[in-house]
mmCIF file of the C-alpha atoms, coordinates in Angstrom:
data_MODEL
# 
_entry.id   MODEL 
# 
loop_
_atom_site.group_PDB 
_atom_site.id 
_atom_site.type_symbol 
_atom_site.label_atom_id 
_atom_site.label_alt_id 
_atom_site.label_comp_id 
_atom_site.label_asym_id 
_atom_site.label_entity_id 
_atom_site.label_seq_id 
_atom_site.pdbx_PDB_ins_code 
_atom_site.Cartn_x 
_atom_site.Cartn_y 
_atom_site.Cartn_z 
_atom_site.occupancy 
_atom_site.B_iso_or_equiv 
_atom_site.pdbx_formal_charge 
_atom_site.auth_seq_id 
_atom_site.auth_comp_id 
_atom_site.auth_asym_id 
_atom_site.auth_atom_id 
_atom_site.pdbx_PDB_model_num 
ATOM 1   C CA . MET A 1 1   ? 0.001  -0.042 0.133  1.00 0.00 ? 1   MET A CA 1 
ATOM 2   C CA . PRO A 1 2   ? 1.749  3.141  -1.135 1.00 0.00 ? 2   PRO A CA 1 
ATOM 3   C CA . ASN A 1 3   ? -0.092 5.722  1.091  1.00 0.00 ? 3   ASN A CA 1 
ATOM 4   C CA . PHE A 1 4   ? -0.123 3.619  4.361  1.00 0.00 ? 4   PHE A CA 1 
ATOM 5   C CA . SER A 1 5   ? 0.282  5.846  7.443  1.00 0.00 ? 5   SER A CA 1 
ATOM 6   C CA . GLY A 1 6   ? 0.443  3.363  10.309 1.00 0.00 ? 6   GLY A CA 1 
ATOM 7   C CA . LYS A 1 7   ? 2.469  0.397  11.595 1.00 0.00 ? 7   LYS A CA 1 
ATOM 8   C CA . VAL A 1 8   ? 1.519  -3.148 11.594 1.00 0.00 ? 8   VAL A CA 1 
ATOM 9   C CA . VAL A 1 9   ? 2.193  -4.639 14.914 1.00 0.00 ? 9   VAL A CA 1 
ATOM 10  C CA . VAL A 1 10  ? 2.128  -8.442 15.202 1.00 0.00 ? 10  VAL A CA 1 
ATOM 11  C CA . GLY A 1 11  ? -0.762 -9.548 17.301 1.00 0.00 ? 11  GLY A CA 1 
ATOM 12  C CA . ILE A 1 12  ? -2.565 -6.201 17.385 1.00 0.00 ? 12  ILE A CA 1 
ATOM 13  C CA . GLY A 1 13  ? -3.051 -5.455 13.686 1.00 0.00 ? 13  GLY A CA 1 
ATOM 14  C CA . TRP A 1 14  ? -2.977 -1.640 12.464 1.00 0.00 ? 14  TRP A CA 1 
ATOM 15  C CA . HIS A 1 15  ? -1.692 0.790  14.941 1.00 0.00 ? 15  HIS A CA 1 
ATOM 16  C CA . LYS A 1 16  ? -1.782 4.620  14.468 1.00 0.00 ? 16  LYS A CA 1 
ATOM 17  C CA . PHE A 1 17  ? 1.422  6.452  15.488 1.00 0.00 ? 17  PHE A CA 1 
ATOM 18  C CA . ALA A 1 18  ? 2.166  10.014 16.063 1.00 0.00 ? 18  ALA A CA 1 
ATOM 19  C CA . LYS A 1 19  ? 4.578  11.750 13.516 1.00 0.00 ? 19  LYS A CA 1 
ATOM 20  C CA . PRO A 1 20  ? 7.422  13.662 15.039 1.00 0.00 ? 20  PRO A CA 1 
ATOM 21  C CA . ARG A 1 21  ? 6.798  17.409 15.543 1.00 0.00 ? 21  ARG A CA 1 
ATOM 22  C CA . ALA A 1 22  ? 8.975  18.505 12.633 1.00 0.00 ? 22  ALA A CA 1 
ATOM 23  C CA . GLU A 1 23  ? 6.897  16.490 10.235 1.00 0.00 ? 23  GLU A CA 1 
ATOM 24  C CA . ARG A 1 24  ? 3.370  17.711 11.468 1.00 0.00 ? 24  ARG A CA 1 
ATOM 25  C CA . GLN A 1 25  ? 1.730  20.658 10.060 1.00 0.00 ? 25  GLN A CA 1 
ATOM 26  C CA . TYR A 1 26  ? 0.026  21.592 13.298 1.00 0.00 ? 26  TYR A CA 1 
ATOM 27  C CA . SER A 1 27  ? 1.305  21.344 16.819 1.00 0.00 ? 27  SER A CA 1 
ATOM 28  C CA . HIS A 1 28  ? -0.458 20.161 19.853 1.00 0.00 ? 28  HIS A CA 1 
ATOM 29  C CA . ALA A 1 29  ? -1.758 22.703 22.460 1.00 0.00 ? 29  ALA A CA 1 
ATOM 30  C CA . ASN A 1 30  ? 0.420  21.260 25.140 1.00 0.00 ? 30  ASN A CA 1 
ATOM 31  C CA . GLU A 1 31  ? 3.584  21.748 23.073 1.00 0.00 ? 31  GLU A CA 1 
ATOM 32  C CA . TRP A 1 32  ? 2.550  25.452 22.519 1.00 0.00 ? 32  TRP A CA 1 
ATOM 33  C CA . ARG A 1 33  ? 2.161  25.809 26.289 1.00 0.00 ? 33  ARG A CA 1 
ATOM 34  C CA . ASN A 1 34  ? 5.525  24.325 26.849 1.00 0.00 ? 34  ASN A CA 1 
ATOM 35  C CA . ASP A 1 35  ? 7.038  26.436 24.149 1.00 0.00 ? 35  ASP A CA 1 
ATOM 36  C CA . VAL A 1 36  ? 5.462  29.687 25.683 1.00 0.00 ? 36  VAL A CA 1 
ATOM 37  C CA . ILE A 1 37  ? 6.647  29.016 29.242 1.00 0.00 ? 37  ILE A CA 1 
ATOM 38  C CA . ALA A 1 38  ? 10.184 28.058 27.987 1.00 0.00 ? 38  ALA A CA 1 
ATOM 39  C CA . LEU A 1 39  ? 10.394 31.214 25.960 1.00 0.00 ? 39  LEU A CA 1 
ATOM 40  C CA . ILE A 1 40  ? 9.186  33.436 28.991 1.00 0.00 ? 40  ILE A CA 1 
ATOM 41  C CA . ASN A 1 41  ? 11.563 31.658 31.347 1.00 0.00 ? 41  ASN A CA 1 
ATOM 42  C CA . ARG A 1 42  ? 14.466 32.085 28.929 1.00 0.00 ? 42  ARG A CA 1 
ATOM 43  C CA . MET A 1 43  ? 13.719 35.726 28.250 1.00 0.00 ? 43  MET A CA 1 
ATOM 44  C CA . GLY A 1 44  ? 13.222 36.478 31.936 1.00 0.00 ? 44  GLY A CA 1 
ATOM 45  C CA . GLY A 1 45  ? 16.315 34.973 33.404 1.00 0.00 ? 45  GLY A CA 1 
ATOM 46  C CA . SER A 1 46  ? 16.479 35.513 37.110 1.00 0.00 ? 46  SER A CA 1 
ATOM 47  C CA . ALA A 1 47  ? 14.090 38.493 37.100 1.00 0.00 ? 47  ALA A CA 1 
ATOM 48  C CA . ALA A 1 48  ? 10.443 38.453 38.651 1.00 0.00 ? 48  ALA A CA 1 
ATOM 49  C CA . SER A 1 49  ? 8.813  39.239 35.302 1.00 0.00 ? 49  SER A CA 1 
ATOM 50  C CA . VAL A 1 50  ? 9.668  40.042 31.780 1.00 0.00 ? 50  VAL A CA 1 
ATOM 51  C CA . ALA A 1 51  ? 8.056  42.677 29.388 1.00 0.00 ? 51  ALA A CA 1 
ATOM 52  C CA . MET A 1 52  ? 7.049  41.041 26.144 1.00 0.00 ? 52  MET A CA 1 
ATOM 53  C CA . SER A 1 53  ? 4.293  41.847 23.618 1.00 0.00 ? 53  SER A CA 1 
ATOM 54  C CA . THR A 1 54  ? 2.349  39.045 22.172 1.00 0.00 ? 54  THR A CA 1 
ATOM 55  C CA . ARG A 1 55  ? 3.604  40.021 18.726 1.00 0.00 ? 55  ARG A CA 1 
ATOM 56  C CA . GLN A 1 56  ? 7.303  39.066 19.990 1.00 0.00 ? 56  GLN A CA 1 
ATOM 57  C CA . ILE A 1 57  ? 5.916  35.803 21.208 1.00 0.00 ? 57  ILE A CA 1 
ATOM 58  C CA . GLN A 1 58  ? 4.322  35.154 17.909 1.00 0.00 ? 58  GLN A CA 1 
ATOM 59  C CA . ASP A 1 59  ? 7.471  36.103 15.882 1.00 0.00 ? 59  ASP A CA 1 
ATOM 60  C CA . GLU A 1 60  ? 9.746  33.804 18.203 1.00 0.00 ? 60  GLU A CA 1 
ATOM 61  C CA . LEU A 1 61  ? 7.352  30.728 18.099 1.00 0.00 ? 61  LEU A CA 1 
ATOM 62  C CA . GLY A 1 62  ? 5.872  31.195 14.694 1.00 0.00 ? 62  GLY A CA 1 
ATOM 63  C CA . ILE A 1 63  ? 2.338  30.839 16.172 1.00 0.00 ? 63  ILE A CA 1 
ATOM 64  C CA . SER A 1 64  ? -0.882 32.507 15.057 1.00 0.00 ? 64  SER A CA 1 
ATOM 65  C CA . PRO A 1 65  ? -2.606 35.251 17.292 1.00 0.00 ? 65  PRO A CA 1 
ATOM 66  C CA . ALA A 1 66  ? -5.533 33.174 17.854 1.00 0.00 ? 66  ALA A CA 1 
ATOM 67  C CA . SER A 1 67  ? -3.550 30.026 19.088 1.00 0.00 ? 67  SER A CA 1 
ATOM 68  C CA . LEU A 1 68  ? -1.371 32.228 21.259 1.00 0.00 ? 68  LEU A CA 1 
ATOM 69  C CA . ASN A 1 69  ? -4.422 33.814 22.882 1.00 0.00 ? 69  ASN A CA 1 
ATOM 70  C CA . ARG A 1 70  ? -5.938 30.443 23.495 1.00 0.00 ? 70  ARG A CA 1 
ATOM 71  C CA . VAL A 1 71  ? -2.609 28.947 24.925 1.00 0.00 ? 71  VAL A CA 1 
ATOM 72  C CA . MET A 1 72  ? -2.175 32.191 27.106 1.00 0.00 ? 72  MET A CA 1 
ATOM 73  C CA . LYS A 1 73  ? -5.793 31.753 28.520 1.00 0.00 ? 73  LYS A CA 1 
ATOM 74  C CA . GLN A 1 74  ? -5.109 28.108 29.226 1.00 0.00 ? 74  GLN A CA 1 
ATOM 75  C CA . LEU A 1 75  ? -1.823 28.910 31.152 1.00 0.00 ? 75  LEU A CA 1 
ATOM 76  C CA . GLN A 1 76  ? -3.460 31.554 33.245 1.00 0.00 ? 76  GLN A CA 1 
ATOM 77  C CA . ALA A 1 77  ? -6.409 29.201 33.934 1.00 0.00 ? 77  ALA A CA 1 
ATOM 78  C CA . THR A 1 78  ? -4.013 26.678 35.432 1.00 0.00 ? 78  THR A CA 1 
ATOM 79  C CA . SER A 1 79  ? -1.932 29.502 37.348 1.00 0.00 ? 79  SER A CA 1 
ATOM 80  C CA . GLN A 1 80  ? 1.268  28.697 35.526 1.00 0.00 ? 80  GLN A CA 1 
ATOM 81  C CA . LEU A 1 81  ? 1.306  32.202 33.945 1.00 0.00 ? 81  LEU A CA 1 
ATOM 82  C CA . LYS A 1 82  ? 0.445  35.718 35.296 1.00 0.00 ? 82  LYS A CA 1 
ATOM 83  C CA . ARG A 1 83  ? -0.111 38.404 32.715 1.00 0.00 ? 83  ARG A CA 1 
ATOM 84  C CA . VAL A 1 84  ? -0.502 42.032 33.572 1.00 0.00 ? 84  VAL A CA 1 
ATOM 85  C CA . GLN A 1 85  ? -1.456 44.352 30.664 1.00 0.00 ? 85  GLN A CA 1 
ATOM 86  C CA . ARG A 1 86  ? -0.258 48.084 30.851 1.00 0.00 ? 86  ARG A CA 1 
ATOM 87  C CA . GLY A 1 87  ? -2.095 50.021 28.063 1.00 0.00 ? 87  GLY A CA 1 
ATOM 88  C CA . ASN A 1 88  ? 0.162  50.338 24.969 1.00 0.00 ? 88  ASN A CA 1 
ATOM 89  C CA . GLN A 1 89  ? 3.306  49.010 26.767 1.00 0.00 ? 89  GLN A CA 1 
ATOM 90  C CA . PRO A 1 90  ? 4.376  45.543 26.437 1.00 0.00 ? 90  PRO A CA 1 
ATOM 91  C CA . THR A 1 91  ? 2.668  43.105 28.706 1.00 0.00 ? 91  THR A CA 1 
ATOM 92  C CA . LEU A 1 92  ? 4.288  42.016 31.969 1.00 0.00 ? 92  LEU A CA 1 
ATOM 93  C CA . LEU A 1 93  ? 4.626  38.035 32.008 1.00 0.00 ? 93  LEU A CA 1 
ATOM 94  C CA . THR A 1 94  ? 5.811  35.946 34.912 1.00 0.00 ? 94  THR A CA 1 
ATOM 95  C CA . THR A 1 95  ? 5.761  32.275 35.522 1.00 0.00 ? 95  THR A CA 1 
ATOM 96  C CA . VAL A 1 96  ? 5.991  30.301 38.625 1.00 0.00 ? 96  VAL A CA 1 
ATOM 97  C CA . THR A 1 97  ? 9.602  29.385 37.878 1.00 0.00 ? 97  THR A CA 1 
ATOM 98  C CA . MET A 1 98  ? 10.595 33.000 37.461 1.00 0.00 ? 98  MET A CA 1 
ATOM 99  C CA . LEU A 1 99  ? 8.994  33.750 40.875 1.00 0.00 ? 99  LEU A CA 1 
ATOM 100 C CA . PHE A 1 100 ? 10.879 31.115 42.598 1.00 0.00 ? 100 PHE A CA 1 
ATOM 101 C CA . LYS A 1 101 ? 14.190 32.017 40.888 1.00 0.00 ? 101 LYS A CA 1 
ATOM 102 C CA . SER A 1 102 ? 13.737 35.861 41.740 1.00 0.00 ? 102 SER A CA 1 
ATOM 103 C CA . ALA A 1 103 ? 12.755 34.793 45.361 1.00 0.00 ? 103 ALA A CA 1 
ATOM 104 C CA . MET A 1 104 ? 15.925 32.694 45.714 1.00 0.00 ? 104 MET A CA 1 
ATOM 105 C CA . VAL A 1 105 ? 18.337 35.371 44.283 1.00 0.00 ? 105 VAL A CA 1 
ATOM 106 C CA . SER A 1 106 ? 16.747 37.973 46.697 1.00 0.00 ? 106 SER A CA 1 
ATOM 107 C CA . ARG A 1 107 ? 17.082 35.621 49.595 1.00 0.00 ? 107 ARG A CA 1 
ATOM 108 C CA . GLN A 1 108 ? 20.651 34.924 48.697 1.00 0.00 ? 108 GLN A CA 1 
ATOM 109 C CA . ALA A 1 109 ? 21.509 38.658 48.523 1.00 0.00 ? 109 ALA A CA 1 
ATOM 110 C CA . GLN A 1 110 ? 19.776 39.234 51.923 1.00 0.00 ? 110 GLN A CA 1 
ATOM 111 C CA . SER A 1 111 ? 21.698 36.217 53.397 1.00 0.00 ? 111 SER A CA 1 
ATOM 112 C CA . GLN A 1 112 ? 25.050 37.642 52.127 1.00 0.00 ? 112 GLN A CA 1 
ATOM 113 C CA . ALA A 1 113 ? 24.324 40.987 53.508 1.00 0.00 ? 113 ALA A CA 1 
ATOM 114 C CA . TRP A 1 114 ? 23.653 39.642 57.023 1.00 0.00 ? 114 TRP A CA 1 
ATOM 115 C CA . THR A 1 115 ? 26.610 37.505 56.858 1.00 0.00 ? 115 THR A CA 1 
ATOM 116 C CA . GLY A 1 116 ? 28.842 40.370 55.953 1.00 0.00 ? 116 GLY A CA 1 
ATOM 117 C CA . TYR A 1 117 ? 27.160 42.432 58.663 1.00 0.00 ? 117 TYR A CA 1 
ATOM 118 C CA . LEU A 1 118 ? 27.631 39.806 61.458 1.00 0.00 ? 118 LEU A CA 1 
ATOM 119 C CA . THR A 1 119 ? 31.198 39.175 60.474 1.00 0.00 ? 119 THR A CA 1 
ATOM 120 C CA . THR A 1 120 ? 31.929 42.750 61.240 1.00 0.00 ? 120 THR A CA 1 
ATOM 121 C CA . LEU A 1 121 ? 30.388 42.318 64.850 1.00 0.00 ? 121 LEU A CA 1 
ATOM 122 C CA . VAL A 1 122 ? 31.998 38.916 65.712 1.00 0.00 ? 122 VAL A CA 1 
ATOM 123 C CA . PRO A 1 123 ? 35.494 39.087 67.178 1.00 0.00 ? 123 PRO A CA 1 
ATOM 124 C CA . THR A 1 124 ? 38.278 37.675 64.941 1.00 0.00 ? 124 THR A CA 1 
ATOM 125 C CA . VAL A 1 125 ? 40.903 35.365 66.057 1.00 0.00 ? 125 VAL A CA 1 
ATOM 126 C CA . GLY A 1 126 ? 44.449 36.723 65.702 1.00 0.00 ? 126 GLY A CA 1 
ATOM 127 C CA . PRO A 1 127 ? 48.000 35.603 66.763 1.00 0.00 ? 127 PRO A CA 1 
ATOM 128 C CA . ASN A 1 128 ? 47.404 36.965 70.247 1.00 0.00 ? 128 ASN A CA 1 
ATOM 129 C CA . GLY A 1 129 ? 43.917 35.306 70.693 1.00 0.00 ? 129 GLY A CA 1 
ATOM 130 C CA . TYR A 1 130 ? 40.661 37.118 70.320 1.00 0.00 ? 130 TYR A CA 1 
ATOM 131 C CA . GLU A 1 131 ? 40.743 40.646 68.924 1.00 0.00 ? 131 GLU A CA 1 
ATOM 132 C CA . PRO A 1 132 ? 37.459 42.174 69.589 1.00 0.00 ? 132 PRO A CA 1 
ATOM 133 C CA . THR A 1 133 ? 36.208 44.563 66.885 1.00 0.00 ? 133 THR A CA 1 
ATOM 134 C CA . VAL A 1 134 ? 34.911 47.674 68.840 1.00 0.00 ? 134 VAL A CA 1 
ATOM 135 C CA . GLY A 1 135 ? 33.549 50.516 67.060 1.00 0.00 ? 135 GLY A CA 1 
ATOM 136 C CA . THR A 1 136 ? 30.279 52.448 66.209 1.00 0.00 ? 136 THR A CA 1 
ATOM 137 C CA . LEU A 1 137 ? 27.784 51.378 63.745 1.00 0.00 ? 137 LEU A CA 1 
ATOM 138 C CA . THR A 1 138 ? 29.239 53.791 61.054 1.00 0.00 ? 138 THR A CA 1 
ATOM 139 C CA . GLU A 1 139 ? 32.773 52.312 61.484 1.00 0.00 ? 139 GLU A CA 1 
ATOM 140 C CA . MET A 1 140 ? 31.283 48.878 60.985 1.00 0.00 ? 140 MET A CA 1 
ATOM 141 C CA . GLN A 1 141 ? 29.470 49.895 58.020 1.00 0.00 ? 141 GLN A CA 1 
ATOM 142 C CA . ALA A 1 142 ? 32.609 51.435 56.501 1.00 0.00 ? 142 ALA A CA 1 
ATOM 143 C CA . VAL A 1 143 ? 34.493 48.138 57.170 1.00 0.00 ? 143 VAL A CA 1 
ATOM 144 C CA . SER A 1 144 ? 31.774 46.156 55.489 1.00 0.00 ? 144 SER A CA 1 
ATOM 145 C CA . GLY A 1 145 ? 31.265 48.582 52.668 1.00 0.00 ? 145 GLY A CA 1 
ATOM 146 C CA . ASP A 1 146 ? 27.432 48.759 53.180 1.00 0.00 ? 146 ASP A CA 1 
ATOM 147 C CA . SER A 1 147 ? 25.642 52.143 53.563 1.00 0.00 ? 147 SER A CA 1 
ATOM 148 C CA . ALA A 1 148 ? 22.909 50.682 55.668 1.00 0.00 ? 148 ALA A CA 1 
ATOM 149 C CA . PRO A 1 149 ? 22.693 47.715 57.932 1.00 0.00 ? 149 PRO A CA 1 
ATOM 150 C CA . PRO A 1 150 ? 20.473 44.694 56.464 1.00 0.00 ? 150 PRO A CA 1 
ATOM 151 C CA . TRP A 1 151 ? 17.528 45.309 58.589 1.00 0.00 ? 151 TRP A CA 1 
ATOM 152 C CA . VAL A 1 152 ? 17.005 48.711 56.901 1.00 0.00 ? 152 VAL A CA 1 
ATOM 153 C CA . MET A 1 153 ? 16.878 46.997 53.533 1.00 0.00 ? 153 MET A CA 1 
ATOM 154 C CA . GLU A 1 154 ? 14.300 44.470 54.859 1.00 0.00 ? 154 GLU A CA 1 
ATOM 155 C CA . THR A 1 155 ? 11.957 47.241 56.165 1.00 0.00 ? 155 THR A CA 1 
ATOM 156 C CA . ARG A 1 156 ? 12.161 49.148 52.963 1.00 0.00 ? 156 ARG A CA 1 
ATOM 157 C CA . ARG A 1 157 ? 11.175 45.979 51.282 1.00 0.00 ? 157 ARG A CA 1 
ATOM 158 C CA . ARG A 1 158 ? 8.054  45.526 53.611 1.00 0.00 ? 158 ARG A CA 1 
ATOM 159 C CA . THR A 1 159 ? 6.888  48.978 53.527 1.00 0.00 ? 159 THR A CA 1 
ATOM 160 C CA . GLY A 1 160 ? 7.367  49.624 49.881 1.00 0.00 ? 160 GLY A CA 1 
# 
């Protein structure tokens, strides 16, 4: 049979198989969803969100506007994507992965700031035993290179 599009499996008979994505004319919705999430994560890096227009996504993925809107609505319904439109400006997009990455980066920065601050307070061990570091807060900040102690940064973050 010249136009046979299946496999003959011994004991079962005819079996339909899926073509590879490169050979298909249309893609499945779950493939488009994975592509959109991967593109947003790649463009965002470790930031909390990325500003991209739908036209940029269409050009990158080669997807029609109707299909992209359907995929975006499905992703928003499953809480995998958060989309904030800002008038004529590009849409802010964020994924769960991007939120966790940005939270980890900010947590590591805060941890390093606290570690640096605490090392200025703890006495150091020298050849003659412990050498206490006595000084004012401004002297300790000058040694650590910070302009403000870490708790100021945290209160700024909480209050906005």
